[in-house]
C-alpha positions as CSV (number, residue, x, y, z in Angstrom):
1,X,-19.4,2.2,28.9
2,X,-21.0,2.1,25.5
3,X,-18.6,1.8,22.5
4,X,-18.5,0.8,18.8
5,X,-15.9,-1.2,16.9
6,X,-15.1,-0.2,13.3
7,X,-12.5,-0.9,10.7
8,X,-12.5,-0.5,6.9
9,X,-15.9,1.0,5.9
10,X,-17.9,-0.8,3.2
11,X,-17.6,2.0,0.7
12,X,-13.8,1.8,0.8
13,X,-13.8,-2.0,0.7
14,X,-16.1,-1.9,-2.3
15,X,-13.8,0.6,-4.1
16,X,-10.8,-1.6,-3.4
17,X,-12.6,-4.6,-4.8
18,X,-13.6,-2.7,-7.9
19,X,-10.3,-0.9,-8.7
20,X,-7.9,-3.3,-7.1
21,X,-6.1,-0.3,-5.7
22,X,-5.4,1.0,-2.2
23,X,-7.4,4.0,-1.2
24,X,-5.4,7.3,-1.0
25,X,-2.2,5.6,-2.2
26,X,-3.1,3.9,-5.5
27,X,-0.8,0.9,-4.7
28,X,-2.1,-2.3,-6.3
29,X,-4.2,-4.6,-4.1
30,X,-3.1,-8.2,-4.3
31,X,-5.6,-11.1,-4.3
32,X,-4.6,-14.4,-2.8
33,X,-6.0,-17.4,-0.9
34,X,-5.9,-16.8,2.8
35,X,-2.8,-18.3,4.4
36,X,-3.8,-17.2,7.9
37,X,-6.8,-16.1,10.0
38,X,-6.6,-12.4,9.1
39,X,-9.1,-11.1,10.1
40,X,-11.1,-9.3,7.3
41,X,-10.9,-5.6,8.2
42,X,-14.5,-5.0,6.9
43,X,-16.7,-7.6,8.5
44,X,-14.1,-8.4,11.3
45,X,-14.5,-12.2,10.8
46,X,-11.5,-14.5,10.6
47,X,-10.6,-16.1,7.3
48,X,-10.6,-19.8,6.6
49,X,-7.0,-20.5,5.6
50,X,-6.6,-22.3,2.3
51,X,-10.2,-21.5,1.3
52,X,-11.2,-17.8,1.5
53,X,-10.0,-15.4,-1.2
54,X,-8.8,-12.1,0.2
55,X,-7.3,-8.8,-0.9
56,X,-4.2,-7.2,0.6
57,X,-3.8,-3.5,0.4
58,X,-2.2,-0.4,2.1
59,X,-4.6,1.4,4.5
60,X,-4.5,4.2,7.0
61,X,-7.5,4.1,9.3
62,X,-7.2,7.8,10.3
63,X,-7.3,11.0,8.4
64,X,-4.7,12.7,10.6
65,X,-1.9,10.5,9.3
66,X,-1.4,8.6,12.6
67,X,-1.1,5.8,13.0
68,X,1.0,5.1,9.9
69,X,-0.5,3.2,7.0
70,X,0.0,-0.5,6.9
71,X,-1.2,-3.7,5.2
72,X,-4.7,-5.0,5.8
73,X,-6.9,-7.8,4.4
74,X,-10.5,-7.8,3.3
75,X,-12.6,-10.6,1.7
76,X,-12.3,-10.5,-2.1
77,X,-16.0,-10.9,-2.3
78,X,-18.4,-8.4,-0.8
79,X,-19.1,-8.6,3.0
80,X,-21.0,-6.5,5.4
81,X,-19.0,-4.2,7.7
82,X,-19.2,-5.1,11.4
83,X,-21.9,-3.0,13.1
84,X,-23.1,-5.1,16.0
85,X,-22.8,-3.9,19.5
86,X,-19.8,-5.0,21.6
87,X,-16.5,-6.5,20.6
88,X,-16.5,-8.8,17.6
89,X,-16.8,-12.4,18.8
90,X,-14.3,-13.8,16.3
91,X,-11.6,-11.3,17.4
92,X,-11.8,-12.3,21.1
93,X,-9.5,-15.3,20.8
94,X,-6.8,-13.6,18.7
95,X,-3.6,-12.2,20.2
96,X,-4.6,-8.6,20.6
97,X,-2.7,-5.4,21.5
98,X,-4.6,-2.3,22.6
99,X,-3.2,1.2,21.9
100,X,-5.1,3.9,23.8
101,X,-4.8,7.2,21.8
102,X,-5.5,10.8,22.8
103,X,-7.5,13.2,20.6
104,X,-4.3,14.2,18.7
105,X,-3.7,10.5,17.7
106,X,-0.8,10.0,20.0
107,X,-0.6,6.7,21.8
108,X,-0.9,7.1,25.6
109,X,-0.7,3.4,26.6
110,X,-0.1,0.0,24.9
111,X,-1.3,-3.1,26.6
112,X,-2.2,-6.7,25.9
113,X,-5.7,-7.1,27.4
114,X,-5.9,-9.4,30.4
115,X,-9.1,-10.9,31.6
116,X,-12.3,-9.3,30.3
117,X,-12.0,-7.4,27.0
118,X,-15.1,-5.4,27.9
119,X,-13.7,-4.4,31.3
120,X,-10.4,-3.4,29.7
121,X,-12.1,-1.3,27.0
122,X,-14.4,0.3,29.6
123,X,-11.4,1.1,31.8
124,X,-9.5,2.8,29.0
125,X,-12.5,4.7,27.6
126,X,-13.4,5.9,31.2
127,X,-10.1,8.0,31.1
128,X,-10.9,11.4,29.7
129,X,-7.6,11.7,27.9
130,X,-8.3,8.6,25.8
131,X,-10.2,9.3,22.6
132,X,-10.0,5.9,21.0
133,X,-8.4,2.5,21.2
134,X,-6.5,1.1,18.2
135,X,-6.7,-2.7,18.2
136,X,-3.7,-4.4,16.6
137,X,-2.6,-8.0,16.2
138,X,-0.1,-8.5,19.0
139,X,2.1,-10.9,16.9
140,X,2.1,-9.1,13.5
141,X,1.5,-5.6,14.8
142,X,-1.0,-4.7,12.1
143,X,-4.1,-2.7,12.5
144,X,-7.3,-4.6,13.1
145,X,-9.9,-2.1,14.2
146,X,-10.6,0.9,16.3
147,X,-12.8,1.3,19.4
148,X,-14.6,4.6,20.2
149,X,-17.1,5.7,22.7
150,X,-20.8,6.0,21.6
151,X,-23.2,8.6,22.9
152,X,-25.3,7.3,25.9
153,X,-28.8,8.5,26.6
């Protein structure tokens, strides 16, 4: 199963860095030194606690209003959005929770992946009622990324 992993697009991250405001909400973005691993919701790499500068802001990853907006972090300095194939390497060791959503945005299943992440993703996306997988931090509950099918030739 071919899929792509995305999170905060570069243009939105750039706007937050420039305006220091959350997109769509206008809430102030807060800059701080990383106190935890994050990860950055643009490049999907973890932060170096005590060293990396990051911005915290309110973000809703979907136009439909579901899931609800929540707090996310990005690097305070420009970074490149994750675009490589497969699941981001730095996320694999984090405590993850997968929410499989249908086309209306409703969660159909929540699970902590066991064993191979790629096999878990393939199994969920093989189900026709599943449109995307929302990846969350299993401890904090916050949005990390989304996983969607890609066209195969």
